[in-house]
N, CA, C and O atoms as a CHARMM CRD file, in Angstrom:
* protein
*
  332
    1    1 MET  N     49.05900 172.35900 174.05300 PROA 1      0.00000
    2    1 MET  CA    48.73900 173.18900 172.91300 PROA 1      0.00000
    3    1 MET  C     47.31600 172.86400 172.45500 PROA 1      0.00000
    4    1 MET  O     46.86900 171.72200 172.56200 PROA 1      0.00000
    5    2 ASN  N     46.61700 173.86500 171.95000 PROA 2      0.00000
    6    2 ASN  CA    45.24400 173.68000 171.47800 PROA 2      0.00000
    7    2 ASN  C     45.21900 173.44500 169.97700 PROA 2      0.00000
    8    2 ASN  O     45.85300 174.16700 169.20900 PROA 2      0.00000
    9    3 TYR  N     44.47100 172.41600 169.57200 PROA 3      0.00000
   10    3 TYR  CA    44.34800 172.08200 168.15700 PROA 3      0.00000
   11    3 TYR  C     42.87700 172.15100 167.74600 PROA 3      0.00000
   12    3 TYR  O     42.04500 171.45100 168.32400 PROA 3      0.00000
   13    4 PRO  N     42.54600 172.98000 166.76100 PROA 4      0.00000
   14    4 PRO  CA    41.17400 172.97200 166.25200 PROA 4      0.00000
   15    4 PRO  C     40.95200 171.69700 165.44300 PROA 4      0.00000
   16    4 PRO  O     41.81800 171.26400 164.68300 PROA 4      0.00000
   17    5 VAL  N     39.77200 171.10700 165.62400 PROA 5      0.00000
   18    5 VAL  CA    39.44100 169.84000 164.96900 PROA 5      0.00000
   19    5 VAL  C     38.05000 169.94200 164.37100 PROA 5      0.00000
   20    5 VAL  O     37.15200 170.54500 164.95900 PROA 5      0.00000
   21    6 VAL  N     37.87900 169.35000 163.20400 PROA 6      0.00000
   22    6 VAL  CA    36.56800 169.21600 162.58000 PROA 6      0.00000
   23    6 VAL  C     36.31200 167.72900 162.39300 PROA 6      0.00000
   24    6 VAL  O     37.13800 167.01100 161.83000 PROA 6      0.00000
   25    7 VAL  N     35.15600 167.27400 162.87400 PROA 7      0.00000
   26    7 VAL  CA    34.73700 165.88600 162.68700 PROA 7      0.00000
   27    7 VAL  C     33.46800 165.90600 161.84200 PROA 7      0.00000
   28    7 VAL  O     32.45700 166.48300 162.24300 PROA 7      0.00000
   29    8 ASP  N     33.52400 165.27300 160.67100 PROA 8      0.00000
   30    8 ASP  CA    32.36000 165.15000 159.80000 PROA 8      0.00000
   31    8 ASP  C     31.83800 163.72300 159.89700 PROA 8      0.00000
   32    8 ASP  O     32.60000 162.76300 159.78100 PROA 8      0.00000
   33    9 VAL  N     30.53600 163.59500 160.11000 PROA 9      0.00000
   34    9 VAL  CA    29.90100 162.29000 160.25300 PROA 9      0.00000
   35    9 VAL  C     28.83200 162.16100 159.18000 PROA 9      0.00000
   36    9 VAL  O     27.98700 163.04300 159.02600 PROA 9      0.00000
   37   10 SER  N     28.86900 161.06200 158.43900 PROA 10     0.00000
   38   10 SER  CA    27.85200 160.80800 157.42300 PROA 10     0.00000
   39   10 SER  C     27.53900 159.31700 157.39500 PROA 10     0.00000
   40   10 SER  O     28.30300 158.49300 157.89800 PROA 10     0.00000
   41   11 LEU  N     26.40700 158.99400 156.80000 PROA 11     0.00000
   42   11 LEU  CA    26.01500 157.60100 156.69200 PROA 11     0.00000
   43   11 LEU  C     26.94500 156.86600 155.73300 PROA 11     0.00000
   44   11 LEU  O     27.40700 157.43000 154.74100 PROA 11     0.00000
   45   12 ARG  N     27.21000 155.61200 156.04100 PROA 12     0.00000
   46   12 ARG  CA    28.04200 154.79600 155.16500 PROA 12     0.00000
   47   12 ARG  C     27.35100 154.61600 153.81900 PROA 12     0.00000
   48   12 ARG  O     26.12300 154.64700 153.74500 PROA 12     0.00000
   49   13 PRO  N     28.12900 154.42700 152.75300 PROA 13     0.00000
   50   13 PRO  CA    27.51300 154.14400 151.44700 PROA 13     0.00000
   51   13 PRO  C     26.61900 152.90800 151.55100 PROA 13     0.00000
   52   13 PRO  O     26.97500 151.92600 152.20300 PROA 13     0.00000
   53   14 GLY  N     25.46900 152.96700 150.90800 PROA 14     0.00000
   54   14 GLY  CA    24.53400 151.84600 150.93500 PROA 14     0.00000
   55   14 GLY  C     23.50100 151.92800 152.03500 PROA 14     0.00000
   56   14 GLY  O     22.51200 151.19700 152.00500 PROA 14     0.00000
   57   15 ILE  N     23.70800 152.80700 153.01300 PROA 15     0.00000
   58   15 ILE  CA    22.73800 153.00200 154.08700 PROA 15     0.00000
   59   15 ILE  C     21.72900 154.05300 153.60900 PROA 15     0.00000
   60   15 ILE  O     22.11500 155.12500 153.14500 PROA 15     0.00000
   61   16 ALA  N     20.44600 153.73800 153.72500 PROA 16     0.00000
   62   16 ALA  CA    19.40400 154.67000 153.29800 PROA 16     0.00000
   63   16 ALA  C     19.52100 155.98600 154.05800 PROA 16     0.00000
   64   16 ALA  O     19.77600 156.00100 155.26200 PROA 16     0.00000
   65   17 ASP  N     19.33300 157.08300 153.34200 PROA 17     0.00000
   66   17 ASP  CA    19.43200 158.41800 153.92400 PROA 17     0.00000
   67   17 ASP  C     18.11800 159.16100 153.67300 PROA 17     0.00000
   68   17 ASP  O     18.01800 159.92500 152.71400 PROA 17     0.00000
   69   18 PRO  N     17.10600 158.94400 154.53000 PROA 18     0.00000
   70   18 PRO  CA    15.81800 159.59200 154.29700 PROA 18     0.00000
   71   18 PRO  C     15.89000 161.11700 154.35200 PROA 18     0.00000
   72   18 PRO  O     15.15400 161.78800 153.63000 PROA 18     0.00000
   73   19 GLU  N     16.74600 161.66700 155.17900 PROA 19     0.00000
   74   19 GLU  CA    16.87700 163.12900 155.25300 PROA 19     0.00000
   75   19 GLU  C     17.42400 163.67500 153.93400 PROA 19     0.00000
   76   19 GLU  O     16.90700 164.66100 153.40800 PROA 19     0.00000
   77   20 GLY  N     18.44900 163.04800 153.40700 PROA 20     0.00000
   78   20 GLY  CA    19.00700 163.46500 152.13300 PROA 20     0.00000
   79   20 GLY  C     17.99900 163.33000 151.00400 PROA 20     0.00000
   80   20 GLY  O     17.91700 164.19500 150.13200 PROA 20     0.00000
   81   21 ALA  N     17.22800 162.24200 151.01900 PROA 21     0.00000
   82   21 ALA  CA    16.21300 162.02700 149.98300 PROA 21     0.00000
   83   21 ALA  C     15.12400 163.09600 150.04500 PROA 21     0.00000
   84   21 ALA  O     14.66500 163.57600 149.00900 PROA 21     0.00000
   85   22 THR  N     14.71400 163.46800 151.25000 PROA 22     0.00000
   86   22 THR  CA    13.69600 164.50900 151.40400 PROA 22     0.00000
   87   22 THR  C     14.20600 165.84600 150.87800 PROA 22     0.00000
   88   22 THR  O     13.48000 166.56900 150.19600 PROA 22     0.00000
   89   23 ILE  N     15.44500 166.16800 151.19500 PROA 23     0.00000
   90   23 ILE  CA    16.03500 167.40800 150.70300 PROA 23     0.00000
   91   23 ILE  C     16.10900 167.38200 149.17800 PROA 23     0.00000
   92   23 ILE  O     15.76900 168.36400 148.51700 PROA 23     0.00000
   93   24 GLU  N     16.55200 166.26000 148.62700 PROA 24     0.00000
   94   24 GLU  CA    16.67800 166.14400 147.16600 PROA 24     0.00000
   95   24 GLU  C     15.33200 166.33300 146.46900 PROA 24     0.00000
   96   24 GLU  O     15.25800 166.99900 145.43700 PROA 24     0.00000
   97   25 ARG  N     14.27300 165.75200 147.02400 PROA 25     0.00000
   98   25 ARG  CA    12.93600 165.90000 146.43000 PROA 25     0.00000
   99   25 ARG  C     12.43500 167.33800 146.50800 PROA 25     0.00000
  100   25 ARG  O     11.69000 167.77400 145.63100 PROA 25     0.00000
  101   26 ALA  N     12.82800 168.07900 147.53500 PROA 26     0.00000
  102   26 ALA  CA    12.35100 169.45200 147.72100 PROA 26     0.00000
  103   26 ALA  C     13.09300 170.46200 146.85400 PROA 26     0.00000
  104   26 ALA  O     12.55900 171.53800 146.58700 PROA 26     0.00000
  105   27 LEU  N     14.27700 170.15600 146.41700 PROA 27     0.00000
  106   27 LEU  CA    15.10600 171.13800 145.71000 PROA 27     0.00000
  107   27 LEU  C     14.47200 171.69900 144.43600 PROA 27     0.00000
  108   27 LEU  O     14.52300 172.91300 144.24100 PROA 27     0.00000
  109   28 PRO  N     13.87300 170.87800 143.54900 PROA 28     0.00000
  110   28 PRO  CA    13.27600 171.46600 142.33200 PROA 28     0.00000
  111   28 PRO  C     12.19700 172.50300 142.63500 PROA 28     0.00000
  112   28 PRO  O     12.09100 173.50400 141.92600 PROA 28     0.00000
  113   29 ALA  N     11.40000 172.27900 143.67100 PROA 29     0.00000
  114   29 ALA  CA    10.35200 173.24500 144.02400 PROA 29     0.00000
  115   29 ALA  C     10.95000 174.55600 144.52100 PROA 29     0.00000
  116   29 ALA  O     10.29600 175.59800 144.48500 PROA 29     0.00000
  117   30 LEU  N     12.18900 174.49800 144.98400 PROA 30     0.00000
  118   30 LEU  CA    12.87100 175.70100 145.47100 PROA 30     0.00000
  119   30 LEU  C     13.73100 176.35100 144.39300 PROA 30     0.00000
  120   30 LEU  O     14.43100 177.32900 144.65200 PROA 30     0.00000
  121   31 GLY  N     13.67100 175.79600 143.17600 PROA 31     0.00000
  122   31 GLY  CA    14.41100 176.39000 142.06700 PROA 31     0.00000
  123   31 GLY  C     15.79100 175.82300 141.83500 PROA 31     0.00000
  124   31 GLY  O     16.55100 176.36600 141.03300 PROA 31     0.00000
  125   32 PHE  N     16.13400 174.74900 142.51300 PROA 32     0.00000
  126   32 PHE  CA    17.45200 174.12200 142.33800 PROA 32     0.00000
  127   32 PHE  C     17.28300 172.83800 141.54700 PROA 32     0.00000
  128   32 PHE  O     16.85100 171.81900 142.08500 PROA 32     0.00000
  129   33 THR  N     17.62400 172.89200 140.27000 PROA 33     0.00000
  130   33 THR  CA    17.49100 171.71200 139.42200 PROA 33     0.00000
  131   33 THR  C     18.87000 171.12300 139.13800 PROA 33     0.00000
  132   33 THR  O     19.89400 171.78700 139.30000 PROA 33     0.00000
  133   34 GLY  N     18.87100 169.87400 138.71500 PROA 34     0.00000
  134   34 GLY  CA    20.12500 169.21900 138.36200 PROA 34     0.00000
  135   34 GLY  C     20.95100 168.78700 139.55100 PROA 34     0.00000
  136   34 GLY  O     22.14600 168.53400 139.40500 PROA 34     0.00000
  137   35 VAL  N     20.35500 168.69600 140.71400 PROA 35     0.00000
  138   35 VAL  CA    21.06800 168.26000 141.91600 PROA 35     0.00000
  139   35 VAL  C     20.62200 166.84000 142.23900 PROA 35     0.00000
  140   35 VAL  O     19.42500 166.55600 142.28800 PROA 35     0.00000
  141   36 SER  N     21.58900 165.94400 142.45900 PROA 36     0.00000
  142   36 SER  CA    21.23600 164.55900 142.77500 PROA 36     0.00000
  143   36 SER  C     22.21400 163.98700 143.80200 PROA 36     0.00000
  144   36 SER  O     23.22600 164.60200 144.13600 PROA 36     0.00000
  145   37 ALA  N     21.88500 162.81200 144.28100 PROA 37     0.00000
  146   37 ALA  CA    22.72400 162.08100 145.24900 PROA 37     0.00000
  147   37 ALA  C     22.98000 162.89500 146.51800 PROA 37     0.00000
  148   37 ALA  O     24.10500 162.93300 147.01600 PROA 37     0.00000
  149   38 VAL  N     21.94900 163.53900 147.03500 PROA 38     0.00000
  150   38 VAL  CA    22.07800 164.34500 148.25000 PROA 38     0.00000
  151   38 VAL  C     22.20500 163.41100 149.45800 PROA 38     0.00000
  152   38 VAL  O     21.39900 162.49700 149.63100 PROA 38     0.00000
  153   39 ARG  N     23.21000 163.64600 150.27700 PROA 39     0.00000
  154   39 ARG  CA    23.42000 162.89000 151.51200 PROA 39     0.00000
  155   39 ARG  C     23.54700 163.89700 152.65000 PROA 39     0.00000
  156   39 ARG  O     24.27300 164.88400 152.52700 PROA 39     0.00000
  157   40 ALA  N     22.86000 163.66000 153.73600 PROA 40     0.00000
  158   40 ALA  CA    22.92200 164.54800 154.89700 PROA 40     0.00000
  159   40 ALA  C     23.96900 164.02200 155.88100 PROA 40     0.00000
  160   40 ALA  O     24.30100 162.83700 155.87100 PROA 40     0.00000
  161   41 GLY  N     24.47500 164.89900 156.71600 PROA 41     0.00000
  162   41 GLY  CA    25.45300 164.49800 157.71800 PROA 41     0.00000
  163   41 GLY  C     25.53600 165.53000 158.82400 PROA 41     0.00000
  164   41 GLY  O     24.73500 166.46200 158.89600 PROA 41     0.00000
  165   42 LYS  N     26.52300 165.34000 159.68100 PROA 42     0.00000
  166   42 LYS  CA    26.74100 166.24500 160.80800 PROA 42     0.00000
  167   42 LYS  C     28.19300 166.69400 160.78400 PROA 42     0.00000
  168   42 LYS  O     29.07300 165.96600 160.32400 PROA 42     0.00000
  169   43 SER  N     28.43300 167.88700 161.27900 PROA 43     0.00000
  170   43 SER  CA    29.78700 168.40300 161.39600 PROA 43     0.00000
  171   43 SER  C     29.97300 168.95600 162.80500 PROA 43     0.00000
  172   43 SER  O     29.14700 169.72400 163.29900 PROA 43     0.00000
  173   44 PHE  N     31.06400 168.55600 163.44100 PROA 44     0.00000
  174   44 PHE  CA    31.37900 169.01600 164.79400 PROA 44     0.00000
  175   44 PHE  C     32.70500 169.75400 164.74900 PROA 44     0.00000
  176   44 PHE  O     33.67000 169.28500 164.14500 PROA 44     0.00000
  177   45 ARG  N     32.74500 170.90500 165.39000 PROA 45     0.00000
  178   45 ARG  CA    33.98200 171.67100 165.51000 PROA 45     0.00000
  179   45 ARG  C     34.33400 171.77200 166.98300 PROA 45     0.00000
  180   45 ARG  O     33.49600 172.13300 167.81000 PROA 45     0.00000
  181   46 LEU  N     35.57700 171.45100 167.30400 PROA 46     0.00000
  182   46 LEU  CA    36.00400 171.46400 168.69300 PROA 46     0.00000
  183   46 LEU  C     37.48600 171.79000 168.77200 PROA 46     0.00000
  184   46 LEU  O     38.18300 171.81600 167.75700 PROA 46     0.00000
  185   47 VAL  N     37.95600 172.03700 169.97900 PROA 47     0.00000
  186   47 VAL  CA    39.37000 172.30100 170.22500 PROA 47     0.00000
  187   47 VAL  C     39.84800 171.27000 171.22600 PROA 47     0.00000
  188   47 VAL  O     39.23800 171.07600 172.27800 PROA 47     0.00000
  189   48 ILE  N     40.94800 170.60800 170.89000 PROA 48     0.00000
  190   48 ILE  CA    41.50400 169.57600 171.76300 PROA 48     0.00000
  191   48 ILE  C     42.85900 170.04200 172.26800 PROA 48     0.00000
  192   48 ILE  O     43.72200 170.44700 171.48900 PROA 48     0.00000
  193   49 ASP  N     43.03400 169.98000 173.58400 PROA 49     0.00000
  194   49 ASP  CA    44.31500 170.30500 174.20600 PROA 49     0.00000
  195   49 ASP  C     45.14500 169.02500 174.22800 PROA 49     0.00000
  196   49 ASP  O     44.76600 168.04200 174.86500 PROA 49     0.00000
  197   50 ALA  N     46.27600 169.04300 173.53200 PROA 50     0.00000
  198   50 ALA  CA    47.13500 167.86300 173.44100 PROA 50     0.00000
  199   50 ALA  C     48.58000 168.31300 173.26000 PROA 50     0.00000
  200   50 ALA  O     48.82900 169.44100 172.83500 PROA 50     0.00000
  201   51 PRO  N     49.52900 167.44500 173.57600 PROA 51     0.00000
  202   51 PRO  CA    50.93800 167.83900 173.44100 PROA 51     0.00000
  203   51 PRO  C     51.40500 167.96400 171.98900 PROA 51     0.00000
  204   51 PRO  O     52.35800 168.69100 171.70900 PROA 51     0.00000
  205   52 ASP  N     50.73200 167.25000 171.04800 PROA 52     0.00000
  206   52 ASP  CA    51.11800 167.32700 169.64500 PROA 52     0.00000
  207   52 ASP  C     49.92300 166.98500 168.75900 PROA 52     0.00000
  208   52 ASP  O     48.89200 166.51700 169.24000 PROA 52     0.00000
  209   53 GLU  N     50.07900 167.22600 167.45900 PROA 53     0.00000
  210   53 GLU  CA    48.97600 167.03100 166.52600 PROA 53     0.00000
  211   53 GLU  C     48.54100 165.57300 166.43100 PROA 53     0.00000
  212   53 GLU  O     47.34800 165.29200 166.31400 PROA 53     0.00000
  213   54 ALA  N     49.48400 164.65200 166.47800 PROA 54     0.00000
  214   54 ALA  CA    49.14800 163.22300 166.39000 PROA 54     0.00000
  215   54 ALA  C     48.27600 162.79100 167.57000 PROA 54     0.00000
  216   54 ALA  O     47.32600 162.02800 167.39700 PROA 54     0.00000
  217   55 THR  N     48.59800 163.27500 168.75500 PROA 55     0.00000
  218   55 THR  CA    47.79300 162.94400 169.93300 PROA 55     0.00000
  219   55 THR  C     46.40800 163.56300 169.82800 PROA 55     0.00000
  220   55 THR  O     45.41200 162.93100 170.18000 PROA 55     0.00000
  221   56 ALA  N     46.34400 164.80200 169.34400 PROA 56     0.00000
  222   56 ALA  CA    45.04400 165.45700 169.15200 PROA 56     0.00000
  223   56 ALA  C     44.20100 164.66000 168.17000 PROA 56     0.00000
  224   56 ALA  O     43.00600 164.46900 168.39200 PROA 56     0.00000
  225   57 ARG  N     44.81700 164.18900 167.07500 PROA 57     0.00000
  226   57 ARG  CA    44.09600 163.40100 166.07600 PROA 57     0.00000
  227   57 ARG  C     43.58800 162.08600 166.68400 PROA 57     0.00000
  228   57 ARG  O     42.45100 161.68600 166.43700 PROA 57     0.00000
  229   58 ASP  N     44.42700 161.42000 167.47200 PROA 58     0.00000
  230   58 ASP  CA    44.02500 160.15900 168.10700 PROA 58     0.00000
  231   58 ASP  C     42.85700 160.37700 169.07200 PROA 58     0.00000
  232   58 ASP  O     41.91700 159.58200 169.10300 PROA 58     0.00000
  233   59 ARG  N     42.91900 161.45000 169.85600 PROA 59     0.00000
  234   59 ARG  CA    41.82600 161.74400 170.79300 PROA 59     0.00000
  235   59 ARG  C     40.54300 162.08100 170.04700 PROA 59     0.00000
  236   59 ARG  O     39.45800 161.65200 170.44200 PROA 59     0.00000
  237   60 ALA  N     40.66600 162.84600 168.97300 PROA 60     0.00000
  238   60 ALA  CA    39.49000 163.19600 168.16800 PROA 60     0.00000
  239   60 ALA  C     38.89700 161.95300 167.51900 PROA 60     0.00000
  240   60 ALA  O     37.67600 161.81000 167.46200 PROA 60     0.00000
  241   61 ARG  N     39.74300 161.05400 167.03100 PROA 61     0.00000
  242   61 ARG  CA    39.27000 159.81200 166.42000 PROA 61     0.00000
  243   61 ARG  C     38.51200 158.97200 167.44800 PROA 61     0.00000
  244   61 ARG  O     37.44200 158.44400 167.14400 PROA 61     0.00000
  245   62 ALA  N     39.05100 158.84400 168.65500 PROA 62     0.00000
  246   62 ALA  CA    38.37500 158.07900 169.70900 PROA 62     0.00000
  247   62 ALA  C     37.04000 158.72100 170.05900 PROA 62     0.00000
  248   62 ALA  O     36.04100 158.02100 170.23100 PROA 62     0.00000
  249   63 LEU  N     37.01400 160.03400 170.16600 PROA 63     0.00000
  250   63 LEU  CA    35.78300 160.75800 170.46200 PROA 63     0.00000
  251   63 LEU  C     34.76300 160.54200 169.34900 PROA 63     0.00000
  252   63 LEU  O     33.58700 160.30000 169.61900 PROA 63     0.00000
  253   64 ALA  N     35.20900 160.62700 168.11000 PROA 64     0.00000
  254   64 ALA  CA    34.31100 160.44400 166.96700 PROA 64     0.00000
  255   64 ALA  C     33.71800 159.04000 166.95400 PROA 64     0.00000
  256   64 ALA  O     32.52200 158.87200 166.71600 PROA 64     0.00000
  257   65 ASP  N     34.54500 158.03900 167.20700 PROA 65     0.00000
  258   65 ASP  CA    34.08300 156.65000 167.14800 PROA 65     0.00000
  259   65 ASP  C     33.22000 156.25200 168.33700 PROA 65     0.00000
  260   65 ASP  O     32.31400 155.43000 168.19600 PROA 65     0.00000
  261   66 ARG  N     33.48900 156.82500 169.50900 PROA 66     0.00000
  262   66 ARG  CA    32.76300 156.41000 170.71800 PROA 66     0.00000
  263   66 ARG  C     31.56000 157.27500 171.04600 PROA 66     0.00000
  264   66 ARG  O     30.61200 156.78900 171.66200 PROA 66     0.00000
  265   67 VAL  N     31.56800 158.55500 170.64800 PROA 67     0.00000
  266   67 VAL  CA    30.51900 159.47100 171.08900 PROA 67     0.00000
  267   67 VAL  C     29.77000 160.13400 169.92600 PROA 67     0.00000
  268   67 VAL  O     28.54200 160.20600 169.94000 PROA 67     0.00000
  269   68 LEU  N     30.49600 160.60800 168.93900 PROA 68     0.00000
  270   68 LEU  CA    29.88600 161.43900 167.91100 PROA 68     0.00000
  271   68 LEU  C     29.24500 160.66400 166.76000 PROA 68     0.00000
  272   68 LEU  O     28.45600 161.22500 166.00000 PROA 68     0.00000
  273   69 SER  N     29.57600 159.39000 166.63000 PROA 69     0.00000
  274   69 SER  CA    29.03000 158.61800 165.51300 PROA 69     0.00000
  275   69 SER  C     28.69000 157.20500 165.95400 PROA 69     0.00000
  276   69 SER  O     29.10100 156.74300 167.01900 PROA 69     0.00000
  277   70 ASN  N     27.92800 156.53400 165.10200 PROA 70     0.00000
  278   70 ASN  CA    27.63200 155.11500 165.27100 PROA 70     0.00000
  279   70 ASN  C     28.42800 154.39300 164.18600 PROA 70     0.00000
  280   70 ASN  O     27.98800 154.35100 163.03700 PROA 70     0.00000
  281   71 PRO  N     29.58500 153.82600 164.52100 PROA 71     0.00000
  282   71 PRO  CA    30.45900 153.23100 163.50500 PROA 71     0.00000
  283   71 PRO  C     29.81600 152.10400 162.68500 PROA 71     0.00000
  284   71 PRO  O     30.32700 151.74200 161.62500 PROA 71     0.00000
  285   72 VAL  N     28.71400 151.55800 163.16400 PROA 72     0.00000
  286   72 VAL  CA    28.04000 150.49900 162.41900 PROA 72     0.00000
  287   72 VAL  C     27.41300 151.05500 161.13800 PROA 72     0.00000
  288   72 VAL  O     27.46200 150.40700 160.09200 PROA 72     0.00000
  289   73 ILE  N     26.82500 152.25400 161.21600 PROA 73     0.00000
  290   73 ILE  CA    26.13200 152.80800 160.04800 PROA 73     0.00000
  291   73 ILE  C     26.71100 154.13500 159.56800 PROA 73     0.00000
  292   73 ILE  O     26.30300 154.63900 158.52200 PROA 73     0.00000
  293   74 GLU  N     27.65200 154.70700 160.31300 PROA 74     0.00000
  294   74 GLU  CA    28.19500 156.01100 159.95300 PROA 74     0.00000
  295   74 GLU  C     29.71400 155.94600 159.82800 PROA 74     0.00000
  296   74 GLU  O     30.37200 155.09200 160.42200 PROA 74     0.00000
  297   75 VAL  N     30.24000 156.86200 159.04900 PROA 75     0.00000
  298   75 VAL  CA    31.68000 157.02000 158.91700 PROA 75     0.00000
  299   75 VAL  C     32.03200 158.43900 159.38000 PROA 75     0.00000
  300   75 VAL  O     31.34300 159.40500 159.05300 PROA 75     0.00000
  301   76 ALA  N     33.11800 158.53600 160.14800 PROA 76     0.00000
  302   76 ALA  CA    33.54800 159.83500 160.66000 PROA 76     0.00000
  303   76 ALA  C     34.92100 160.15900 160.08600 PROA 76     0.00000
  304   76 ALA  O     35.81300 159.31100 160.07300 PROA 76     0.00000
  305   77 THR  N     35.08200 161.38300 159.61300 PROA 77     0.00000
  306   77 THR  CA    36.38600 161.85100 159.16900 PROA 77     0.00000
  307   77 THR  C     36.85200 162.94200 160.12200 PROA 77     0.00000
  308   77 THR  O     36.06900 163.79500 160.54000 PROA 77     0.00000
  309   78 VAL  N     38.12200 162.90500 160.45400 PROA 78     0.00000
  310   78 VAL  CA    38.71000 163.84100 161.41100 PROA 78     0.00000
  311   78 VAL  C     39.74400 164.68600 160.68800 PROA 78     0.00000
  312   78 VAL  O     40.62300 164.15600 160.00900 PROA 78     0.00000
  313   79 ARG  N     39.63700 166.00600 160.83500 PROA 79     0.00000
  314   79 ARG  CA    40.60600 166.93300 160.26300 PROA 79     0.00000
  315   79 ARG  C     41.14200 167.81700 161.39600 PROA 79     0.00000
  316   79 ARG  O     40.37100 168.48800 162.08300 PROA 79     0.00000
  317   80 VAL  N     42.42800 167.81200 161.58100 PROA 80     0.00000
  318   80 VAL  CA    43.06400 168.62200 162.62100 PROA 80     0.00000
  319   80 VAL  C     43.68200 169.84700 161.96800 PROA 80     0.00000
  320   80 VAL  O     44.25800 169.76100 160.88400 PROA 80     0.00000
  321   81 GLY  N     43.55900 170.98900 162.63700 PROA 81     0.00000
  322   81 GLY  CA    44.16500 172.21500 162.14300 PROA 81     0.00000
  323   81 GLY  C     43.21600 173.09600 161.37300 PROA 81     0.00000
  324   81 GLY  O     43.63200 174.10100 160.79600 PROA 81     0.00000
  325   82 GLU  N     41.92000 172.72900 161.35300 PROA 82     0.00000
  326   82 GLU  CA    40.91500 173.55200 160.68400 PROA 82     0.00000
  327   82 GLU  C     39.99600 174.13000 161.73400 PROA 82     0.00000
  328   82 GLU  O     39.64600 173.46000 162.70500 PROA 82     0.00000
  329   83 SER  N     39.60800 175.37100 161.53700 PROA 83     0.00000
  330   83 SER  CA    38.69400 175.97100 162.51000 PROA 83     0.00000
  331   83 SER  C     37.33300 176.18800 161.91500 PROA 83     0.00000
  332   83 SER  O     36.43500 176.68600 162.59400 PROA 83     0.00000
């Protein structure tokens, strides 16, 4: 069975986020005021063929930890059943 999966990857709390800081500094010039604590990240959408949802989640977690993120400085969240 095919399971849609979303993997979101972001920097761990306390890790400097220069991309987020650059975006935050640019927002007032673009007319967006009152926005703070901007953090940038990545989102991956994929479909995993697995016999059940738990197996799909385990495979997605392994993929996220080994390929899609650097667990030392990033945290990955896995959501199964979202497209």
